[in-house]
C-alpha angles and dihedrals in degrees: 000000000000091000138355088267095049130089122286122241089254092053091050090050092053091047092049091054092052130078117275091257095047092042092057092044087058095042096046099092091056101027095106089058094059133080088246091079111091109258120246090240091064093044092050094047090050092050092050092049092050097044094089097044100070165040095194126183106183125025134197129199108204113211088004099181110185092349107265090143090067087075086066099039099044098067093039102047124070098200134013126009118195135186125201127193137146095226112092091196093055091048091052090056092044092051091051093050097043110026092165092066130080116244125201129182110220143129110263089220088066106032113188097219136102121192093327102129142054097197132031124184135181131187127201096333107109094084086072091066125074114228090254089057097053096082092059090046094051094041089054092051090047089053092047093055125083117235107289091022122146134226112199132179136155120244127189126228112254110263116247118253090248092062131092089231091060094056094039093055092042091051092047093051092048090050091049092050090052091047092051092047093057105027136057138240095041122234107213112206121131130163099199105048098082110064115169096248091055091045089050092051094049093047091049091049089053090057103263127134104226131208133152134221124205117242097211094174088071093062138254136261123245090267091055096254116135117260089223136028130190112232110218115196114181126198113222120260121237114239109283096011097103098069093042093052095042091225119175125217121262120264107238123220 
């Protein structure tokens, strides 16, 4: 399915009836040949938008999967780059693709870091967290960042009701809710549970100052609004830390 190197329909069915962790362990060898892997266009646009917001020393990819986020972190971070995921299979693939990075198996809802990073990114992972789980996720990232550190991730504009994407994502979410109502273990993956206003509120509650920047290279909607924005969530500096760290102000957009 998707390409001759991607998973078959049968393999996807087995994965969908597994837990999230087991499903991704099974999918890992073929994950990079599916549409689920973040496209290079989004990675490149994110890297360009972040290039003026550093400097960054240590970077973290939250829910790193097979490591695509390293293509963003590597040119931006001057020291260590780290990926964290709870799927052993995905980490095996990530380690093979990016042997220079550090890879840690952990649940993103209980990140094992304290003030170890200047930049955290995440790509396409938040649909795996129920709204009630987002506070723990964002509080863990906040704790993992040094004062003045930045969490950044792209988020797409909601598709209009007249679009195929609107009905496709609605149908997918309805199917997943039915699947999880009748089958155990659950497989949490929803497209419509992370609207920007809710994300903004949860990030603010975790302590971040939140802005967004348009990613114009990824296109605009008919009304002129960007198809994608980069969410920029900044951890507060301690008094006197800004000059020492040489941090630059956010670009607003």
